N, C-alpha and C positions, 0 to 999 in steps of 0.2 A: 487833653487830659487836664484835670483840675489840680492846681497846686494848692496845698494847704500850708499855712504858716502857723506853727504851734507856738504859743506864748510860753512864758516862764512857768514852770511848775512850782507849787508851794514848797518852800524850803530848798529849792534847787541850788541856791547860792551858798548854803551852809556847808562848810568843810568839817567843822566839829562844833559841838556845844556841850554845856555842862550836863551831867547825868540828871535824870528825872525831869528834864525840860526846865531846869532852873534858869536857862537863858531866855525863856519866853515870858511875856506879859500879855494881858488882855488890855485893849484900849479902844479909843474911838478916833476914827479919821473924820475930820471936819467936813461938813457939807460944802459942796462947791469945788472939791478937789478933783472931781471926775473919776475916771477909771484908772486906778493905780495898779501896776504890776507887782507881783512878788519880787522882792529885792529892791524896792524903792527906798532910798535913804529918806529918813523922816526927821523933822524938827517938831517942836511943840509950840503952839500958839493958843492962848486962852484955855489951856488944859486939854487940848485935843491935838492929835497928830496931823501934820501937813507935810506935803512933799517938800523936802529941804532944797533950798536954792543956794546959790554961791555964798550969799551973805549970812545965811542962817547957821545956827549951831546944830549939827547932827547929833541925835540922841538915840536913835533906834533904826531898825530896818524892818520893813513890812514883810511878814512871813508868807502870806498868801494874798492873791489879788483881791481887791475890793472895788465896789462901785459907790463912790461918794458924790455922785453927780448932783443929786437933788435932795439928799438927806444924809445925816451922819451915818457912818458905817462902823459896825463892830469889827475889830481887827485883832489879830495876833501879831505881835512884833518880837523881834530878837532885840533884847534890851541890855544884855550883859553876857559875860562868860562865853564868848563864841569866837570862832575863826571863820571868816567868810571869803569868798572869791570875789575880788574887786571887779573882774571882767563881767560878772553876772549882776552887778548892781546898777540901778538907774538913778541918775542925778548925783553921782559921786564926783566931788571935786577934791583937789589936793588937801584943802583945809579940813574936810570932813574925815579924812583918815586919822588925824591926830585927835579930833573930837570924839570919834567912835572909840579910839584907843583909851581915852579918858574914862569911858564907861565900861571898858573891858571887852570891847569888840575889836579883834585884830583883823585888818583887811590885808589879804595876801595878794 
């Protein structure tokens, strides 16, 4: 029997967000980031989103998976006024919790 592993669904990590999708923004994930899953914590470098690492300042969360392996990828991000499930985020470190709170994203 074949076992299938299902990835994260778009927005699966969102517990609540502002009405009218006020929590979401459109943006660009920088080329070379590879395949990023929904729920990836993001930082900004040179005006484009990148997967946040421990020393980066977290500013948003990727809403749906993108493939930025060989080209920039258009993306939807949660950028403000939201409550999210920390267990469903990729790349979250302790410092990112406070940084996301600074932009209005509460990690539960």
